[in-house]
N, CA, C and O atoms as CSV, one atom per row, in Angstrom:
chain,resi,resn,atom,element,x,y,z
A,1,MET,N,N,-23.678,-5.265,-26.575
A,1,MET,CA,C,-23.761,-4.449,-27.750
A,1,MET,C,C,-25.272,-4.046,-27.907
A,1,MET,O,O,-26.150,-4.909,-27.921
A,2,ASN,N,N,-25.532,-2.754,-28.022
A,2,ASN,CA,C,-26.901,-2.290,-28.190
A,2,ASN,C,C,-27.329,-2.418,-29.659
A,2,ASN,O,O,-26.538,-2.734,-30.547
A,3,VAL,N,N,-28.593,-2.160,-29.856
A,3,VAL,CA,C,-29.217,-2.319,-31.196
A,3,VAL,C,C,-28.530,-1.436,-32.270
A,3,VAL,O,O,-28.291,-1.879,-33.393
A,4,ILE,N,N,-28.230,-0.212,-31.901
A,4,ILE,CA,C,-27.605,0.720,-32.846
A,4,ILE,C,C,-26.194,0.173,-33.238
A,4,ILE,O,O,-25.811,0.202,-34.407
A,5,GLU,N,N,-25.450,-0.320,-32.236
A,5,GLU,CA,C,-24.127,-0.815,-32.506
A,5,GLU,C,C,-24.253,-2.026,-33.453
A,5,GLU,O,O,-23.476,-2.146,-34.400
A,6,GLN,N,N,-25.218,-2.915,-33.207
A,6,GLN,CA,C,-25.476,-4.024,-34.073
A,6,GLN,C,C,-25.769,-3.619,-35.524
A,6,GLN,O,O,-25.217,-4.162,-36.482
A,7,VAL,N,N,-26.624,-2.684,-35.622
A,7,VAL,CA,C,-27.026,-2.185,-36.935
A,7,VAL,C,C,-25.755,-1.612,-37.683
A,7,VAL,O,O,-25.507,-1.951,-38.840
A,8,LEU,N,N,-25.017,-0.793,-37.025
A,8,LEU,CA,C,-23.825,-0.221,-37.627
A,8,LEU,C,C,-22.832,-1.258,-38.038
A,8,LEU,O,O,-22.211,-1.121,-39.092
A,9,THR,N,N,-22.646,-2.327,-37.227
A,9,THR,CA,C,-21.721,-3.409,-37.555
A,9,THR,C,C,-22.242,-4.128,-38.783
A,9,THR,O,O,-21.479,-4.432,-39.700
A,10,THR,N,N,-23.544,-4.401,-38.804
A,10,THR,CA,C,-24.094,-5.080,-39.972
A,10,THR,C,C,-23.892,-4.228,-41.209
A,10,THR,O,O,-23.389,-4.725,-42.217
A,11,LEU,N,N,-24.284,-2.909,-41.159
A,11,LEU,CA,C,-24.110,-2.079,-42.336
A,11,LEU,C,C,-22.672,-2.045,-42.802
A,11,LEU,O,O,-22.428,-2.116,-44.007
A,12,ARG,N,N,-21.701,-1.940,-41.897
A,12,ARG,CA,C,-20.331,-1.978,-42.235
A,12,ARG,C,C,-19.887,-3.241,-42.962
A,12,ARG,O,O,-19.112,-3.213,-43.919
A,13,SER,N,N,-20.430,-4.369,-42.447
A,13,SER,CA,C,-20.055,-5.668,-43.015
A,13,SER,C,C,-20.602,-5.857,-44.490
A,13,SER,O,O,-20.075,-6.648,-45.271
A,14,GLU,N,N,-21.673,-5.091,-44.807
A,14,GLU,CA,C,-22.260,-5.168,-46.185
A,14,GLU,C,C,-21.578,-4.314,-47.197
A,14,GLU,O,O,-21.937,-4.374,-48.373
A,15,ILE,N,N,-20.572,-3.487,-46.799
A,15,ILE,CA,C,-19.868,-2.677,-47.708
A,15,ILE,C,C,-19.044,-3.531,-48.655
A,15,ILE,O,O,-18.155,-4.255,-48.206
A,16,GLN,N,N,-19.317,-3.466,-49.973
A,16,GLN,CA,C,-18.539,-4.182,-50.968
A,16,GLN,C,C,-18.322,-3.228,-52.144
A,16,GLN,O,O,-19.180,-2.402,-52.453
A,17,GLY,N,N,-17.174,-3.354,-52.785
A,17,GLY,CA,C,-16.895,-2.553,-53.992
A,17,GLY,C,C,-16.709,-1.074,-53.662
A,17,GLY,O,O,-16.449,-0.703,-52.517
A,18,GLN,N,N,-16.847,-0.244,-54.687
A,18,GLN,CA,C,-16.534,1.132,-54.577
A,18,GLN,C,C,-17.704,2.058,-54.502
A,18,GLN,O,O,-17.589,3.227,-54.132
A,19,LEU,N,N,-18.926,1.464,-54.890
A,19,LEU,CA,C,-20.099,2.283,-54.977
A,19,LEU,C,C,-21.290,1.519,-54.373
A,19,LEU,O,O,-21.397,0.295,-54.441
A,20,ILE,N,N,-22.186,2.345,-53.769
A,20,ILE,CA,C,-23.428,1.804,-53.209
A,20,ILE,C,C,-24.547,2.640,-53.687
A,20,ILE,O,O,-24.362,3.832,-53.933
A,21,ASP,N,N,-25.700,2.076,-53.833
A,21,ASP,CA,C,-26.909,2.838,-54.333
A,21,ASP,C,C,-27.287,3.941,-53.308
A,21,ASP,O,O,-27.441,3.673,-52.116
A,22,ARG,N,N,-27.429,5.165,-53.805
A,22,ARG,CA,C,-27.716,6.285,-52.949
A,22,ARG,C,C,-29.048,6.101,-52.168
A,22,ARG,O,O,-29.145,6.433,-50.986
A,23,GLY,N,N,-30.043,5.573,-52.860
A,23,GLY,CA,C,-31.348,5.322,-52.184
A,23,GLY,C,C,-31.213,4.380,-51.027
A,23,GLY,O,O,-31.857,4.551,-49.992
A,24,ARG,N,N,-30.356,3.358,-51.204
A,24,ARG,CA,C,-30.091,2.385,-50.118
A,24,ARG,C,C,-29.454,3.114,-48.928
A,24,ARG,O,O,-29.875,2.903,-47.791
A,25,VAL,N,N,-28.461,3.955,-49.162
A,25,VAL,CA,C,-27.868,4.659,-48.072
A,25,VAL,C,C,-28.860,5.620,-47.353
A,25,VAL,O,O,-28.875,5.758,-46.130
A,26,MET,N,N,-29.665,6.256,-48.191
A,26,MET,CA,C,-30.647,7.129,-47.612
A,26,MET,C,C,-31.655,6.307,-46.752
A,26,MET,O,O,-32.027,6.732,-45.658
A,27,ASP,N,N,-32.072,5.169,-47.246
A,27,ASP,CA,C,-32.940,4.285,-46.486
A,27,ASP,C,C,-32.393,3.886,-45.170
A,27,ASP,O,O,-33.078,3.914,-44.147
A,28,HIS,N,N,-31.077,3.491,-45.204
A,28,HIS,CA,C,-30.422,3.049,-43.963
A,28,HIS,C,C,-30.367,4.238,-42.966
A,28,HIS,O,O,-30.621,4.072,-41.773
A,29,LEU,N,N,-30.033,5.431,-43.485
A,29,LEU,CA,C,-29.974,6.579,-42.547
A,29,LEU,C,C,-31.303,6.915,-41.966
A,29,LEU,O,O,-31.395,7.251,-40.785
A,30,LEU,N,N,-32.378,6.831,-42.786
A,30,LEU,CA,C,-33.726,7.102,-42.277
A,30,LEU,C,C,-34.174,6.084,-41.320
A,30,LEU,O,O,-34.861,6.407,-40.351
A,31,ASP,N,N,-33.796,4.785,-41.555
A,31,ASP,CA,C,-34.161,3.768,-40.553
A,31,ASP,C,C,-33.406,3.962,-39.210
A,31,ASP,O,O,-33.947,3.786,-38.119
A,32,LEU,N,N,-32.106,4.340,-39.377
A,32,LEU,CA,C,-31.365,4.613,-38.155
A,32,LEU,C,C,-31.956,5.770,-37.347
A,32,LEU,O,O,-32.006,5.761,-36.117
A,33,ARG,N,N,-32.408,6.781,-38.130
A,33,ARG,CA,C,-33.006,7.958,-37.468
A,33,ARG,C,C,-34.325,7.579,-36.726
A,33,ARG,O,O,-34.611,8.093,-35.645
A,34,ALA,N,N,-35.100,6.682,-37.334
A,34,ALA,CA,C,-36.356,6.281,-36.639
A,34,ALA,C,C,-35.973,5.458,-35.460
A,34,ALA,O,O,-36.665,5.559,-34.447
A,35,ASP,N,N,-34.955,4.660,-35.477
A,35,ASP,CA,C,-34.568,3.812,-34.330
A,35,ASP,C,C,-33.873,4.629,-33.236
A,35,ASP,O,O,-33.750,4.182,-32.096
A,36,SER,N,N,-33.422,5.834,-33.603
A,36,SER,CA,C,-32.590,6.630,-32.626
A,36,SER,C,C,-33.229,7.902,-32.252
A,36,SER,O,O,-32.533,8.808,-31.794
A,37,ARG,N,N,-34.509,8.043,-32.411
A,37,ARG,CA,C,-35.186,9.299,-32.115
A,37,ARG,C,C,-35.007,9.807,-30.722
A,37,ARG,O,O,-35.178,11.005,-30.496
A,38,ASP,N,N,-34.668,8.960,-29.759
A,38,ASP,CA,C,-34.467,9.378,-28.397
A,38,ASP,C,C,-33.022,9.712,-28.107
A,38,ASP,O,O,-32.703,10.088,-26.980
A,39,VAL,N,N,-32.130,9.588,-29.084
A,39,VAL,CA,C,-30.675,9.805,-28.881
A,39,VAL,C,C,-30.317,11.075,-29.681
A,39,VAL,O,O,-29.870,10.994,-30.825
A,40,ALA,N,N,-30.524,12.247,-29.054
A,40,ALA,CA,C,-30.297,13.474,-29.787
A,40,ALA,C,C,-28.967,13.655,-30.558
A,40,ALA,O,O,-28.988,14.111,-31.701
A,41,PRO,N,N,-27.809,13.303,-29.950
A,41,PRO,CA,C,-26.588,13.463,-30.695
A,41,PRO,C,C,-26.517,12.556,-31.970
A,41,PRO,O,O,-25.945,12.945,-32.989
A,42,LEU,N,N,-27.103,11.370,-31.874
A,42,LEU,CA,C,-27.125,10.550,-33.048
A,42,LEU,C,C,-28.056,11.083,-34.130
A,42,LEU,O,O,-27.724,11.061,-35.315
A,43,VAL,N,N,-29.197,11.549,-33.721
A,43,VAL,CA,C,-30.117,12.116,-34.701
A,43,VAL,C,C,-29.568,13.329,-35.338
A,43,VAL,O,O,-29.836,13.551,-36.519
A,44,ASP,N,N,-28.802,14.154,-34.638
A,44,ASP,CA,C,-28.114,15.338,-35.212
A,44,ASP,C,C,-27.112,14.928,-36.283
A,44,ASP,O,O,-27.036,15.550,-37.342
A,45,VAL,N,N,-26.355,13.893,-36.006
A,45,VAL,CA,C,-25.339,13.414,-37.033
A,45,VAL,C,C,-26.085,12.832,-38.199
A,45,VAL,O,O,-25.693,13.077,-39.340
A,46,ILE,N,N,-27.167,12.054,-37.977
A,46,ILE,CA,C,-27.879,11.478,-39.108
A,46,ILE,C,C,-28.441,12.619,-39.978
A,46,ILE,O,O,-28.361,12.546,-41.204
A,47,ASP,N,N,-28.990,13.640,-39.381
A,47,ASP,CA,C,-29.515,14.773,-40.132
A,47,ASP,C,C,-28.403,15.462,-40.967
A,47,ASP,O,O,-28.621,15.840,-42.118
A,48,GLN,N,N,-27.241,15.609,-40.371
A,48,GLN,CA,C,-26.095,16.170,-41.058
A,48,GLN,C,C,-25.718,15.302,-42.278
A,48,GLN,O,O,-25.472,15.798,-43.377
A,49,LEU,N,N,-25.689,14.031,-42.030
A,49,LEU,CA,C,-25.313,13.081,-43.125
A,49,LEU,C,C,-26.371,13.092,-44.245
A,49,LEU,O,O,-26.032,13.027,-45.426
A,50,LEU,N,N,-27.611,13.172,-43.872
A,50,LEU,CA,C,-28.649,13.258,-44.948
A,50,LEU,C,C,-28.502,14.517,-45.728
A,50,LEU,O,O,-28.694,14.490,-46.943
A,51,ALA,N,N,-28.172,15.631,-45.110
A,51,ALA,CA,C,-27.944,16.896,-45.794
A,51,ALA,C,C,-26.691,16.861,-46.670
A,51,ALA,O,O,-26.634,17.514,-47.711
A,52,GLU,N,N,-25.693,16.098,-46.242
A,52,GLU,CA,C,-24.408,15.997,-46.981
A,52,GLU,C,C,-24.390,14.890,-48.044
A,52,GLU,O,O,-23.449,14.792,-48.831
A,53,LEU,N,N,-25.434,14.065,-48.055
A,53,LEU,CA,C,-25.359,12.805,-48.901
A,53,LEU,C,C,-25.020,13.130,-50.361
A,53,LEU,O,O,-25.787,13.806,-51.047
A,54,PRO,N,N,-23.931,12.672,-50.802
A,54,PRO,CA,C,-23.438,12.980,-52.142
A,54,PRO,C,C,-24.095,12.089,-53.222
A,54,PRO,O,O,-24.786,11.105,-52.957
A,55,GLY,N,N,-23.805,12.541,-54.482
A,55,GLY,CA,C,-24.222,11.735,-55.586
A,55,GLY,C,C,-25.682,11.946,-56.035
A,55,GLY,O,O,-26.478,12.602,-55.363
A,56,VAL,N,N,-25.987,11.365,-57.190
A,56,VAL,CA,C,-27.347,11.430,-57.699
A,56,VAL,C,C,-27.983,10.077,-57.558
A,56,VAL,O,O,-29.116,9.937,-57.098
A,57,SER,N,N,-27.189,9.034,-57.987
A,57,SER,CA,C,-27.741,7.667,-57.949
A,57,SER,C,C,-26.820,6.701,-57.165
A,57,SER,O,O,-27.263,5.629,-56.752
A,58,VAL,N,N,-25.533,7.083,-56.959
A,58,VAL,CA,C,-24.653,6.199,-56.197
A,58,VAL,C,C,-23.779,7.019,-55.267
A,58,VAL,O,O,-23.567,8.212,-55.486
A,59,VAL,N,N,-23.280,6.379,-54.243
A,59,VAL,CA,C,-22.405,6.984,-53.277
A,59,VAL,C,C,-21.170,6.160,-53.187
A,59,VAL,O,O,-21.281,4.935,-53.234
A,60,GLU,N,N,-19.976,6.733,-53.058
A,60,GLU,CA,C,-18.748,6.024,-52.837
A,60,GLU,C,C,-18.798,5.339,-51.490
A,60,GLU,O,O,-19.205,5.919,-50.483
A,61,THR,N,N,-18.379,4.105,-51.499
A,61,THR,CA,C,-18.389,3.371,-50.260
A,61,THR,C,C,-17.398,3.949,-49.193
A,61,THR,O,O,-17.535,3.691,-47.997
A,62,SER,N,N,-16.425,4.719,-49.664
A,62,SER,CA,C,-15.560,5.404,-48.712
A,62,SER,C,C,-16.281,6.428,-47.935
A,62,SER,O,O,-16.045,6.584,-46.737
A,63,TRP,N,N,-17.210,7.176,-48.615
A,63,TRP,CA,C,-18.068,8.129,-47.891
A,63,TRP,C,C,-18.961,7.423,-46.928
A,63,TRP,O,O,-19.119,7.865,-45.790
A,64,TRP,N,N,-19.527,6.382,-47.333
A,64,TRP,CA,C,-20.448,5.557,-46.455
A,64,TRP,C,C,-19.700,5.030,-45.247
A,64,TRP,O,O,-20.222,5.090,-44.133
A,65,GLY,N,N,-18.508,4.523,-45.430
A,65,GLY,CA,C,-17.671,4.027,-44.314
A,65,GLY,C,C,-17.365,5.160,-43.322
A,65,GLY,O,O,-17.427,4.964,-42.108
A,66,ALA,N,N,-17.042,6.326,-43.843
A,66,ALA,CA,C,-16.731,7.447,-42.944
A,66,ALA,C,C,-18.056,7.893,-42.242
A,66,ALA,O,O,-18.032,8.286,-41.076
A,67,ALA,N,N,-19.184,7.829,-42.952
A,67,ALA,CA,C,-20.426,8.163,-42.328
A,67,ALA,C,C,-20.729,7.230,-41.165
A,67,ALA,O,O,-21.188,7.663,-40.108
A,68,LEU,N,N,-20.461,5.924,-41.378
A,68,LEU,CA,C,-20.693,4.907,-40.282
A,68,LEU,C,C,-19.723,5.226,-39.129
A,68,LEU,O,O,-20.084,5.041,-37.967
A,69,ASP,N,N,-18.530,5.690,-39.415
A,69,ASP,CA,C,-17.601,6.022,-38.319
A,69,ASP,C,C,-18.158,7.169,-37.513
A,69,ASP,O,O,-18.116,7.141,-36.283
A,70,ARG,N,N,-18.677,8.171,-38.182
A,70,ARG,CA,C,-19.305,9.306,-37.489
A,70,ARG,C,C,-20.479,8.875,-36.651
A,70,ARG,O,O,-20.639,9.342,-35.524
A,71,LEU,N,N,-21.317,7.980,-37.185
A,71,LEU,CA,C,-22.448,7.491,-36.439
A,71,LEU,C,C,-21.981,6.665,-35.197
A,71,LEU,O,O,-22.567,6.764,-34.119
A,72,ALA,N,N,-20.947,5.880,-35.379
A,72,ALA,CA,C,-20.427,5.108,-34.214
A,72,ALA,C,C,-19.891,6.055,-33.156
A,72,ALA,O,O,-20.139,5.854,-31.968
A,73,ASP,N,N,-19.179,7.059,-33.557
A,73,ASP,CA,C,-18.681,8.011,-32.607
A,73,ASP,C,C,-19.853,8.702,-31.869
A,73,ASP,O,O,-19.791,8.872,-30.652
A,74,ALA,N,N,-20.883,9.088,-32.571
A,74,ALA,CA,C,-22.029,9.740,-31.966
A,74,ALA,C,C,-22.789,8.788,-31.036
A,74,ALA,O,O,-23.397,9.202,-30.048
A,75,ALA,N,N,-22.735,7.526,-31.381
A,75,ALA,CA,C,-23.455,6.520,-30.553
A,75,ALA,C,C,-22.554,6.101,-29.348
A,75,ALA,O,O,-22.983,5.363,-28.461
A,76,GLY,N,N,-21.316,6.592,-29.356
A,76,GLY,CA,C,-20.420,6.204,-28.291
A,76,GLY,C,C,-19.798,4.859,-28.432
A,76,GLY,O,O,-19.446,4.234,-27.431
A,77,THR,N,N,-19.648,4.390,-29.636
A,77,THR,CA,C,-19.123,3.072,-29.886
A,77,THR,C,C,-17.801,3.208,-30.616
A,77,THR,O,O,-17.456,4.287,-31.100
A,78,VAL,N,N,-17.081,2.138,-30.691
A,78,VAL,CA,C,-15.804,2.054,-31.441
A,78,VAL,C,C,-16.127,1.349,-32.744
A,78,VAL,O,O,-16.703,0.261,-32.751
A,79,PRO,N,N,-15.734,2.007,-33.891
A,79,PRO,CA,C,-15.994,1.383,-35.175
A,79,PRO,C,C,-15.427,-0.046,-35.239
A,79,PRO,O,O,-14.403,-0.368,-34.637
A,80,ALA,N,N,-16.132,-0.862,-35.982
A,80,ALA,CA,C,-15.611,-2.249,-36.218
A,80,ALA,C,C,-14.407,-2.173,-37.151
A,80,ALA,O,O,-14.340,-1.308,-38.024
A,81,ALA,N,N,-13.488,-3.057,-36.965
A,81,ALA,CA,C,-12.279,-3.055,-37.791
A,81,ALA,C,C,-12.496,-3.796,-39.048
A,81,ALA,O,O,-11.585,-3.899,-39.870
């Protein structure tokens, strides 16, 4: 399992409840972008997710879970169950 897969698995395991702080989601995406700067398809998806990031102060965890699925697909991984 590569570093990106490990990070995505960890982020997925931290999902609890129905809402997550929007700033936290943005921080996670920016951290992933910094770690993935050499993986163009992943950076493109991260940029799309940053542009689509909903909410003012919170994001529904369903959106975040779907975003992690998109990131896993872009990284060529299978989402954790």
